[in-house]
C-alpha positions, 0 to 999 in steps of 0.5 A, a space after each residue: 500500499 502507498 499513501 502518495 502516489 504523486 510523490 517523484 519518489 514513489 515509483 522508485 520506492 517498490 519493485 524494480 523501477 530503477 534497478 539497472 538488472 542487466 548490470 547486476 547480472 554482469 556484475 554477479 557473473 564477474 565475482 563468480 568468475 572471480 571466484 573460480 579462478 582463485 579457486 583454480 589458481 589454488 588447485 594448480 598450486 596444491 596439485 604442484 606441491 603435492 606432485 613434488 612431494 610425491 615424486 620427493 617421497 618416491 625417489 628418497 624413501 629408505 635412501 640416505 645418499 639419494 637426499 642431497 639433491 632435495 637439500 637445496 632450492 633449484 630456483 629463486 622464485 619460489 623460495 622468495 614467494 613462500 617468504 615474501 607472500 605465503 608464509 609472511 605475516 601481515 607486518 614484522 612477525 605477529 600473525 596468530 598472537 592474539 591482539 590484547 586489549 587487556 588480559 581479559 579481553 582480546 580482539 582476535 588475530 591479524 591474516 597473513 599477508 597472502 590472506 591480506 590480499 586476498 581479503 583486499 580485492 574481496 572488498 576493493 571489488 565488492 565496493 566497486 561494484 556496489 558503487 559503479 551506478 548510472 551517476 549521471 541520471 536526473 533523478 536522485 531517487 533513480 540512483 539510490 534504487 539502482 543502488 538497492 538493486 546491486 547492494 541486494 543482489 551482491 549481498 545475496 550472492 555473497 551468502 553463497 560463500 559465506 555458508 560455504 566457507 562456515 562448513 566444517 566439511 567443506 568439499 574444498 578443504 580436502 580438495 584444495 588442502 587448505 585448512 578450516 582455520 583459512 576458510 573460518 578467516 574467509 567466512 568472517 569477511 564474507 559475512 561483514 560483507 553480506 550485513 554491509 551490503 544488506 544494511 545498504 540495501 535496506 537503508 536504500 529502500 528506507 530512503 525512497 520510501 521516506 521520501 514518498 510518504 514519510 516514516 508512516 510509509 515505511 511503517 505501512 510498508 512493513 504492516 502490509 507486506 510480508 516481503 519487507 516485513 521478512 526483508 526487515 527480519 533478515 536485516 535485523 538477525 544479520 545485524 545482530 550477528 554482526 555485533 555478537 561476532 566481535 572479537 571480545 564478545 565472541 571469546 567471552 562466551 564463545 559456546 553461547 555465542 555459537 548457537 545463538 549465531 546458528 539460530 540467527 543464521 537460520 532466522 536470516 536465511 527464512 527472512 531472505 528467502 520470503 522476502 525474494 520469493 514473495 517479490 518474485 525476485 530472480 535472486 532466489 536461487 542463490 538462497 536456495 543454494 545456500 539452503 542446499 549446501 547446509 542441509 546437505 552438510 548437516 545430514 552428512 554430520 549426522 550421519 558419520 556422528 551416528 555410524 561411528 559412535 552408535 551400533 546395535 552390538 556395541 551401543 553408544 561410544 564409550 569416553 574414558 576421562 582421566 585427570 592428570 597433572 597440571 589441570 588436563 585430562 586424557 579423554 579417550 573414545 571407545 569407537 563402535 566401529 572402525 574409524 580412518 585415522 591421519 596424522 595431524 587431524 583433529 576431531 570434534 568432540 561430544 560430551 552431552 552428559 557435560 556440555 549437552 549439544 556443544 562440540 569442541 575441536 581437539 588434535 588427537 593425540 593417539 589412535 590405535 585399535 584395541 578391544 572394546 571390552 579389556 582382556 584380562 591378563 595375568 602377570 607378575 605384581 608390579 612392586 610399589 614404588 614411592 614418589 620420587 624426591 623433588 631434586 631428582 629428575 634425571 634417572 640415567 643408570 647406565 650409557 646404554 639407556 636414555 634418562 627417565 623423566 619424572 614428575 612428583 604426583 602426589 594424588 595417591 599418597 598410599 599404596 602402589 603408584 607409576 611413576 611419571 616416566 619416559 623409559 627406554 630399554 638397551 638397544 640389545 634387548 629382544 622386547 626392545 626390538 618388537 613393536 610396540 603398537 600395531 602399525 597404523 601406517 600402512 593404508 590397510 591398517 589405517 582404521 582404528 577403534 580407540 581415539 585419545 585427546 588430552 584436554 586441558 582445563 579452561 573454561 566450560 566444558 574442559 573445566 566441568 571435565 576436569 573437576 568432575 575427574 579430579 574430585 574422584 578418589 581414582 581420578 577417572 570416570 567414564 561416559 558417553 559421547 560421540 566424535 566427530 571427524 577427521 578434519 585436517 591432517 593434510 600433509 603427512 610429512 612423509 616425503 621430508 627427510 629431515 622434520 622438526 615438530 614444534 609444540 606449546 603446552 597441550 599443541 604436543 598432541 598434533 606431534 605426537 601422532 606425526 612421530 609415531 606415524 613417521 616411526 612406524 613408516 620408517 620401520 616399514 621403509 616408506 618414509 623419506 624422513 631419517 631425522 626427526 626433532 621434537 621440540 616441546 615447550 611445557 611450563 612444568 614438569 608435571 606436564 610430561 604426564 600428559 603423554 608419558 603413556 604414548 612416549 613410552 611406546 615411542 621410545 621402545 620403538 625399533 631404530 628409534 635411536 637412529 632417527 629420533 631426538 627429543 628437546 623439553 623446555 621447561 619455561 617455569 621450573 619449580 627449582 634448580 635440580 628439576 631440570 638437568 641438561 642431558 646429551 642423549 636422545 632426550 634432552 631437557 633444558 630450563 627457560 624458554 625455546 629459542 626455535 630460531 637457533 634450533 632452525 639454523 643448527 638443523 638446517 646445517 646438519 639438514 639430510 635432504 628437504 626439511 619440514 617444519 610444523 608447529 602447533 601451540 600458543 600464537 606467539 610461539 607458533 610466530 617465532 617458529 613462523 619467522 625462523 623458518 622464513 629466515 632460512 627458506 632461501 638457504 635450502 629446501 624448507 616447508 612450513 605447516 602450522 595448525 592453529 584454532 583461531 576460532 
């Protein structure tokens, strides 16, 4: 209904009068072409990268003498591209280190230089297409109507990558080898563009409506037009999402934000659908495609969760939670069906008894095949041991054995207890030469039935989980749950002759799987890795208990002494005697880790190509990135970062 048909703005306050549909279609095609062009370039780069790694793997696995060719760069182009573009932070060094306004308020991280270029081109192109109007028209209302049509078309079109990039099971991630963290960054900026274009679209409509019949015309249109009413609902939903997604609010109340975000997204999408459908506008297929992506991914996720975590024979997935020192939990999922595991991947964990329907991402620390019910074994009773004195941090009795690291855990003051040790037996012992775990490096044995995570207590679910386990006399409890995944794990690191794995804190869970995977492949003779260095920075020695049970198995693996070295940096030792340096294959150092010194030394002693990966706090990861960039032009070195900058 229109109050004033004689007003000059009335014809341009509704319908397609003044809207340049031909230009709208043209700019939509240009955006789609640009999008597919970037995907094609990324796919070509990924194919070159994977092909080169595969050829290197075939020519160098198990052959030390054939690896010298791959030590050096054979052109200056790619090393410079990696240093100045692909691995480069936006400015000097800061990338994943959060920008802190105070101890309690963080506003997020900075994108890398390559991501910044993509985002600037994306934002600039959308701004240019939005403002490419017929400014020479005599009627200003006509220009406003054209801006309304252009901004509305671009907003609907940009909803497609916004929804696509937000999906956990984004098909582009495995195809292009791009992490979910990168797609999440792109999702946030696409969503901001959608919100801004939606606001421009709504304000342009309101401007002409006010010029036609005042604010009464706006109220009347919203009250009598279903299309306008639901369009306003969508605008309000998207605007509220924009406000709630601001960094400090998102980080402070992430679980609440995530659930509210999903509800508002559904409401906004429904609003746009009704708005376009009732007005018979040509952008409706864009919204149908968004909904198709969302529903297909949701159905796929539900199917995978149900398939691997529920069965009539085994029931639901059994979850064992064990409290560990330094406020962490070891959470083991005994799955109902075999599950494919890859090194470096992560999962989303569901624990309904603790956090209802919420899920959280965690790197997989350990995965193996084992029966759902424990097998009873008869063996000699373990002799009781007393907690070692605090000053005794290293126990090295012979030259043939590597040191044992012990942490004083006083949870059980009485009775026998197991000390926190990383032990290896003498290399001549036949038991030491026998593989201690199933070979999951071979594809036919890649399926696992037990997946273990380490969750450090922060807030929300992880804090509740730890408090519940720590309050029990046994320090553990069982519940039910589910895991979803695997996600990530695009790089196997098997084609690199020298592999350096940096871990900060609980980031060790990302690296332990790689170490085991590479050692198993080394035993089978199907990896190029001849030198593996694990560098772990922890606040205190109590954190060694997080992965002790798995490191014991790794340190007993055949050929471990020839390949694997471990360096532990204890940043906050309780006293000087707690950390004692050693010259064996496992070393402990007090103080902070200096990645630049380590990488410079390893570059001089490297075998073949070098691969470096890091998982840890943002500042630590940025330091490793900077150290790699300093060496990337000296020799063949690649950098892989695992980050969860949600």
